[in-house]
C-alpha positions in Angstrom: -18.7 -21.3 -6.9 -18.9 -18.3 -8.2 -16.7 -16.8 -10.9 -13.9 -14.2 -9.7 -14.9 -10.6 -10.0 -14.1 -9.0 -13.4 -14.3 -5.8 -12.3 -12.3 -3.9 -15.3 -9.7 -0.6 -14.3 -10.9 2.9 -15.0 -9.0 4.3 -18.0 -7.9 6.9 -15.0 -6.0 4.1 -13.2 -5.2 2.4 -16.1 -2.8 5.1 -17.4 -1.5 5.9 -14.6 -0.7 2.7 -13.7 1.0 2.3 -17.5 3.1 5.4 -16.2 4.6 3.2 -13.4 5.1 0.0 -15.6 7.0 2.5 -18.0 9.2 3.3 -15.3 9.6 0.4 -13.7 10.6 -1.4 -16.9 14.3 1.2 -15.9 13.7 1.0 -20.3 14.1 5.7 -20.5 13.2 4.9 -24.5 9.7 3.4 -23.4 9.2 5.8 -20.5 9.6 8.6 -22.7 7.2 7.2 -25.5 4.8 6.3 -22.3 4.4 10.0 -21.2 4.5 11.2 -25.1 1.1 9.3 -25.6 -0.7 10.2 -22.6 0.5 13.6 -21.4 -0.1 16.9 -23.7 3.2 17.9 -24.1 2.6 21.7 -21.7 1.1 19.2 -18.6 1.3 20.6 -15.3 4.1 18.7 -13.1 4.8 19.2 -9.0 7.4 17.4 -8.2 9.8 18.0 -5.2 13.2 17.5 -7.5 14.5 20.7 -8.9 13.6 20.0 -12.3 14.6 22.9 -15.4 12.4 21.8 -17.6 8.6 22.3 -17.9 6.0 20.4 -19.4 6.4 16.8 -20.2 9.7 17.0 -20.3 10.1 17.9 -16.3 8.8 14.7 -15.7 10.8 13.2 -18.2 13.5 15.2 -16.8 13.0 14.1 -13.0 12.3 10.0 -13.7 16.1 9.9 -15.7 17.7 11.6 -12.9 15.9 8.8 -10.5 17.2 6.1 -12.6 20.9 7.2 -13.1 21.0 7.5 -9.4 19.0 4.8 -8.6 18.6 2.4 -12.2 17.0 -0.5 -9.5 14.4 1.7 -9.5 10.9 0.3 -8.4 7.2 2.0 -7.4 4.3 0.0 -6.2 1.4 1.3 -6.3 0.0 0.1 -2.9 -3.9 1.8 -3.2 -5.3 4.3 -5.8 -8.4 6.4 -4.9 -10.4 7.7 -8.1 -12.8 10.7 -7.9 -13.7 12.1 -11.1 -11.5 12.9 -13.2 -8.4 12.5 -10.9 -7.2 9.6 -9.3 -4.6 8.8 -6.1 -2.3 6.7 -5.3 -0.1 5.6 -2.7 2.8 4.6 -3.8 5.6 2.4 -2.1 9.3 3.9 -4.0 12.2 1.4 -3.6 15.9 1.9 -5.1 19.2 1.0 -4.9 21.1 4.1 -4.8 24.7 3.7 -6.9 24.4 7.8 -8.9 24.4 11.1 -8.0 21.2 12.2 -6.9 20.7 16.1 -5.5 23.7 16.1 -5.0 25.0 13.2 -3.0 27.3 11.4 -4.1 26.7 7.4 -4.8 26.6 5.6 -1.8 29.5 3.8 -1.4 28.8 0.2 1.3 31.0 -2.1 2.2 30.2 -5.7 0.6 28.5 -7.7 0.6 25.6 -5.2 1.7 24.3 -3.1 0.0 21.9 0.1 1.0 18.3 0.5 -0.4 16.3 3.5 -0.2 12.5 3.7 0.8 9.3 5.9 0.4 5.7 6.2 0.0 4.3 9.1 -1.3 1.5 10.0 -3.1 1.0 10.8 -6.5 -1.9 12.8 -8.0 -3.2 12.7 -11.5 -6.2 14.4 -13.3 -5.8 13.2 -17.0 -8.4 15.1 -18.0 -6.9 18.4 -16.2 -3.1 17.7 -17.8 -1.7 17.9 -14.2 0.3 14.9 -12.5 1.9 15.8 -8.9 4.1 13.9 -6.3 4.5 15.4 -3.1 8.1 15.6 -0.7 8.5 11.5 -0.3 10.0 10.6 3.2 12.9 8.2 2.7 13.7 5.3 5.1 17.2 3.9 4.4 17.5 0.1 5.0 20.0 -2.5 4.5 19.4 -5.1 2.1 
């Protein structure tokens, strides 16, 4: 019997995973601290959400908005590809719409069924270049 592979995750993949784990915690303070530790203040952020801030403050604004609207937000990394100093992750994002989001009010659904949104979107991170981006996700509502 051969021992299981102990391939260590690269530092770039580990950094991306750390950020998404902080997001999944639902703790905005932990998320803010994590972003402060791994992103430069002037990091370039691309997001489909309208944001007022720039740099690291922009990604904090994005997640604050998402967590208010989807308090059970969960991001699952499905695949990662690393090339040079770039990491691309295909993510599954789920959450129950419970607060205002981009002008849409909280979704009211009769009990006991709640509605949850899910999407698959890529995240591209280049830690050395200080750039993070996400594409505009395609959302699919599904009853849960």
